[in-house]
Legacy VTK file of the C-alpha trace (Angstrom):
# vtk DataFile Version 3.0
C-alpha trace
ASCII
DATASET POLYDATA
POINTS 110 float
-7.183 -20.450 -5.755
-5.854 -21.997 -8.992
-7.318 -25.273 -9.960
-4.518 -27.699 -8.814
-5.693 -31.299 -8.629
-2.702 -32.067 -10.908
-0.194 -29.688 -9.347
3.280 -30.964 -9.939
6.468 -29.752 -8.135
10.191 -30.578 -8.455
11.586 -32.272 -5.323
14.102 -29.334 -5.183
11.229 -26.810 -4.559
9.905 -28.985 -1.641
13.428 -29.231 -0.133
14.015 -25.568 -0.505
10.454 -24.320 0.675
9.094 -27.337 2.696
5.951 -29.483 2.599
2.518 -29.007 3.285
1.934 -27.313 6.834
-0.269 -29.740 8.856
-1.644 -26.928 11.142
-3.619 -25.886 8.022
-6.588 -28.402 8.336
-8.553 -27.182 5.184
-6.155 -24.612 3.343
-2.860 -26.534 3.392
-2.974 -26.411 -0.420
-3.706 -22.950 -0.736
-0.786 -22.048 1.949
1.737 -24.224 0.042
0.845 -22.684 -3.389
0.833 -19.193 -1.780
4.207 -19.898 -0.049
5.778 -21.025 -3.584
4.330 -17.946 -5.423
5.492 -15.492 -2.645
9.197 -16.825 -3.094
8.978 -16.327 -6.969
8.439 -19.959 -8.044
7.179 -19.947 -11.432
3.845 -21.644 -12.125
3.149 -23.153 -15.571
-0.406 -23.848 -16.701
-0.933 -26.759 -19.131
-3.520 -25.200 -21.427
-5.599 -28.462 -21.794
-8.272 -30.084 -19.603
-6.491 -33.240 -18.222
-9.169 -34.082 -15.561
-12.826 -33.629 -14.613
-13.184 -32.876 -10.893
-16.550 -32.032 -9.224
-16.835 -29.133 -6.687
-16.697 -30.030 -3.079
-14.626 -31.124 -0.258
-14.153 -30.297 3.307
-13.939 -26.573 2.686
-17.500 -26.563 1.195
-19.154 -29.505 2.895
-20.441 -27.203 5.774
-20.811 -23.699 7.035
-18.189 -24.298 9.665
-15.804 -25.641 6.873
-16.215 -22.531 4.782
-15.701 -20.231 7.733
-12.524 -22.355 8.832
-11.223 -22.349 5.430
-11.501 -18.707 4.666
-9.887 -18.043 8.190
-6.991 -20.308 7.070
-6.575 -18.518 3.770
-6.355 -15.270 5.447
-3.698 -16.721 7.956
-1.709 -18.331 4.962
-1.720 -14.818 3.192
-0.483 -13.095 6.163
2.110 -15.766 6.984
3.501 -15.349 3.285
3.321 -11.526 3.537
0.294 -11.072 1.374
-2.169 -8.387 2.458
-5.705 -9.486 2.701
-8.626 -9.668 4.961
-11.695 -11.689 5.589
-13.811 -9.075 3.638
-11.733 -9.384 0.679
-11.772 -13.103 0.631
-15.562 -12.987 0.947
-15.685 -11.482 -2.619
-15.082 -15.046 -4.031
-18.886 -15.724 -3.132
-20.438 -13.620 -5.823
-17.715 -14.808 -8.237
-18.721 -18.484 -7.578
-22.576 -17.487 -8.029
-21.512 -15.843 -11.355
-19.453 -18.942 -12.424
-22.371 -21.341 -11.539
-24.847 -19.035 -13.257
-22.793 -18.923 -16.472
-22.186 -22.674 -16.372
-25.995 -23.109 -16.096
-26.591 -20.736 -18.943
-24.420 -22.268 -21.346
-25.281 -25.700 -20.459
-21.962 -27.056 -18.924
-22.678 -30.326 -17.100
-20.962 -30.906 -13.718
LINES 1 111
110 0 1 2 3 4 5 6 7 8 9 10 11 12 13 14 15 16 17 18 19 20 21 22 23 24 25 26 27 28 29 30 31 32 33 34 35 36 37 38 39 40 41 42 43 44 45 46 47 48 49 50 51 52 53 54 55 56 57 58 59 60 61 62 63 64 65 66 67 68 69 70 71 72 73 74 75 76 77 78 79 80 81 82 83 84 85 86 87 88 89 90 91 92 93 94 95 96 97 98 99 100 101 102 103 104 105 106 107 108 109
């Protein structure tokens, strides 16, 4: 998942591809971005830090939230024609551990 706390979208894109799907309780943002990308919408990244955001939220507040979020990510990928499975999604766990360890080693504060 790309960082998206300041994710801006033109109104015409929403009109063409739709809004957030409310049947996704946790991964609606992931599904929306996946839908845009799978329809060849170009994403542009601003190469500057514009906000400081802590990690957390519903998807990481509990084990149940993590399971539901991962399930919704798999559903969103399938719905948008992207092959994945729960085992592939779970590969993000070692990546997150590595990221947290790297931040700790270089002294990055949360």
